N, C-alpha and C positions, 0 to 999 in steps of 0.2 A: 464568553462562557463563564458560568459560576465557578469560582475557585473551590476546590475540594478542601474540606476542613481537616486536613491531615498535615503532618510535619514532613516537609521534604528534606532529605538528608544531604542532598548533593546539589550544588549549583555550579555547572561547568563554566569555565572561563573561555574555552576554545573548543569548538566543535567542528568535526570533519563530516562533510555530507556528500554522498554520491546521489546521482538522480535529482540534483537540485533544480534542473530546468523543467522537470515534469510538474504536473498539477499539484501533487502533494508536496514535492520538494520545494516548489516556489512559495507555497503558503507556510511551510515550516521555516524556511529561511527568514521570512518576515517576522514570524513569531519569535524566533531565537534572537534576532538582532534587536527586536523590541525589548526583549529581556536582557539586553546589553551583553549578549554572548557573541564573541567573535566567531564568524562562520568561515571555514575554508571550503569552497565548493570545488569538487573534483570534476574536471571537464576533459573530454577527449579531443575536442576540436580547438586547435590554436586560434582560430578566428574568433571563437567565443571568449577566450581569455583576452584577446585584444580589445573586443568590444566592451568587456567588463572594466578594463583599465580606463578606457576613454569615457564611458558613460555608465557608471555603476548603478544608477537608478533604473536603467533599462533591464537589468538582470537581477531581480529580486531585492532591489534596494540597496542603499549604502550600508556599510558595515560588514560587507562579505568580501572575501578575497578568492581568487581562483588559482587552482594548482592543476597543471596538466598531468594526466596519467593515461596509461594504456594497459588495461588488465590482461590483454593477451600477449603482451611482450615479455621477454625474459626478465627485463627490469621495468616493472610498471611505473616506477617514479624515477625522476631525474636524480633526486637525492632525498633520503629520509629526513634530512635536516629541515625540509619544508614542512614536515609534520610535527616538529618539536612543539611540546607543550599542549598537544591535543589531549583532552581529557574525556571527550565523548565523541562517538562515531555513529553515524546513522547511514545505513546502506540501503538505498532505495532503487538502485538500477535494475532493469529488466525489460526485455522486449515484450511488447503487447501481445498477450495470448489470444486476444479476440480480434486481431488484425484481419483475419481471413482464414481460408483453408489452410490446414496444417500439412504442408509438404514435408518430406523428409529433411530437406535443407532448412526450412524454418523451424522445425522441431529442434534441430541441432542448435540453431540460434537462440531459441527460447531457453534451453538448458544452459548453454555457454554463457549467455548474458546474466545468468543468475548464479550458477554454481561456480564457474571459472572466475568470475569477477569477485565473488565472495572469498574464494581461496586466495586470490592475489591480495585483496585488501587485508585479510586476516594475517597473511604471511608478513605484510609490511608492518601492521600496527603491533604485532607481537614482538617485533624487534625494537620498538621504542622503549626509551628509559627516561622517565617513568612510563609505565603502561597506561593507556586510557582506562578510565574507571568503568566504562560501559560501552557496549556495542549493541545498537538496536538495528536488527536486520530485518528487512521486509520478508514476509512470506505470504501465504494465501490460504483461504479456506478451501481451495482446491485440494489440499492435502487430505481432506476427509472423503473425497470422491462422491459418488451418487449414493446417498444413504436414506432416501425416502423421508419418513417422518421421525426418524431417530433423532433424539435430542443430543447434540454434540458439544460437549465441553472440551476444554484443553486436554482432558485425560483420555479422550477417545482415541482409539487406534487409527493409524492412517488407513485410507481406503485403497482402491486399486485404480489403475489407469495411468495414462501418461502424466497428467497434471499432478496426481498424488505422488507418483514416483519422483517427479521433478522437484516437488516441494520437499520431500524427505531428503533428497540429495542436497538441495539448497540449504536446509537447516543444518544437515551434517557438515557442510563445508565450513561452518562457523565453529565447529567443535574445538579446533585448536586454540581459538581465543579463550574459550572457557577453560580449557586445560592450563592455559598460561595464567589464569587468575583473573581474567576480565569478566565482569558480569555480562551475560548475553541474554538479550530479549529478542524473541521472534514475533514480530507483529503480523499476525495472520489476518490480512485484510479481506473484508468482503467487498461488495461493490461500493465504491466511494462516489457519493453523489454531490455534484456541484453544478451550478448553472453554466459555468464557463468551460467545462471540459468533461472528459471521461464519458461514461456510458449515457448519462442523462443528456448531455449536450447533443449526442448523436441521435437520441430518440426524439428530442423536441420537435424538429421539423415535421416528422411523420405525424406525431400526435397533434400538433397544431393544425394540421390539415384534416384531422379526424380520421386518419388512416392507421392509427395505432391499435394494438390488440395484444392479447395474451400469446405467450409462446407455448406451443403444444397444448396440453389440456389445462395449463395455468396452475396445476396443483404443486409444482416444484417450489420448495422453499428457496428464497432468495435473500441471503444475509447481506445487509446493507449498512452504510454508515454515512453521515454527511461529512463533508470535507472539514468543517470546523471541528467536529468531534474527533475525526481521524488525527488531525494535528494535536488536539488536546491529549489524545492517548499517547502519541509519540512524546510529547512534552513530559507527560507523567512518567512514561517508561524511562526517560533519560534521568529524571530527577529523583524518583522514588527507589531507593536501593532495596526495598523489599520485593520489587517486581523483577522476575527473571523467568527465563524459559518461554514457552509458547503463550501468547496472549491473543485471544480471539477479538480482533478489532472490528467489531460489529455492533450495531444498535441492540438494546436489550429486548426489543420486540421485533422478531423476524417477521417477514411478510411473504406470503406466497406470491408467485408471479402474477396470478389473477388479482390479488389484493393491490399489488404495486400498480398494475395496469389501471385499475379502477381509480386509485388515488391520483395517479398522474392525469388521467382524463378529467377528473373532477377539479384538480388544481388549474387546469387549463380551460375548463368549461367547454370541453369537446367530448364527443362520443369516443369510446375506445372498444370498438366492437369487431374489428377486423382481425381475426387470429392469424397467426403464422403457424401452420400445421407442422407437426414434428417431421413428417416425411419431406416436406419442402425444405425445412432447415437442414436436414441431413443431406438432401440432394445438393444444396447450395454450399454447405460448409463441411460435410463429411464428418470425421472424427471429432472436430472441434465443437460441432453442434451438441453432441451427446454429453461432452465433458464440460463445456463452458456455457452453453445456452439452456440446456434441458435438465442438467443435473440438479438434484434436490439435496440441499445440505441445511438442516435446521440447527444452525450454530448459535450458541448462546455465550455471552461474554462473562463466564463465571468469575474469572480472576479480576476483571475490572469491577464487577459488582461487589466482590468480596473486599476489594481495595477502597470501595467507596467512591468510585469515579462518578461524577455528576454529568450525565449526558444532556446536552443542550437540545438534542433532537431524538427523543426515544421512540416516537411513533411515526410511521411513514406518511400518513395523511397530513398532519401539521408540518412535518419536515418539508414535504414537497411544496406546500402552500407558502411556507416561509422562503424557500429557495427561489420560487418563481414569482414572488411579489417583490423581491428585493431589487 
């Protein structure tokens, strides 16, 4: 990706990262280690830590270390000494909101995996001396709810619904870090597109068979961003001390679901004419269909545009062609 022609004021030496085994986290670890930043990966499973010690290249490459934590425990960390010298923190943990129907139990997991883990992490890092310079915490464009064709910048008010309320609580959970003097950034992710994972990887088998199509009437706006650009945004959010608060982590040119569907079909040279009617999606997925699959959020990255961020993939058609030809 083209480097932005701006002065970066902060180059961290030691970064703490949760969610490092996910699609975004894995790519971010590789970028940070390439920048010669020592990465401490927070893991919950002791076997993951043991594997990392034996075969570091199997888990996000050499140059990273692992620290066990349990955000639901009274003492999430064995010792805060493990975090000494951390000057940047990136928190990406969270249960998949589109894994299936939202039962009451799974909704509690969605909230806890975001809100409770953020509180636990913030409580720990605010006890460090010196404090980290920055906390970049994942959030989502779900905070805006279903807003039709309304153009939504970071200044837009939150919407209504389970996802919006969850995102508000998620961002509020980081407030103590800001109160302590840490610069806090909330990366409000749209749909992150990568060939190897996420929503796109799940769609590819159907579309390759010519069975893909728009969701509902296809008019819902679908904020998106490629994985390369998402990692670039996180990197800039860490390094640029002028960036703080919510940051819409989406491409500059939003696409409707119908436009995305046509672009994906064209990139694969397959028809994309079999729609998934709204009633069928609601029957299959219940509440999740309306909030995660059919909701319309025309989100624009105003802060990134103002900061001069250079998107490698600003348009959906060329972005999909690049991803699927690589």
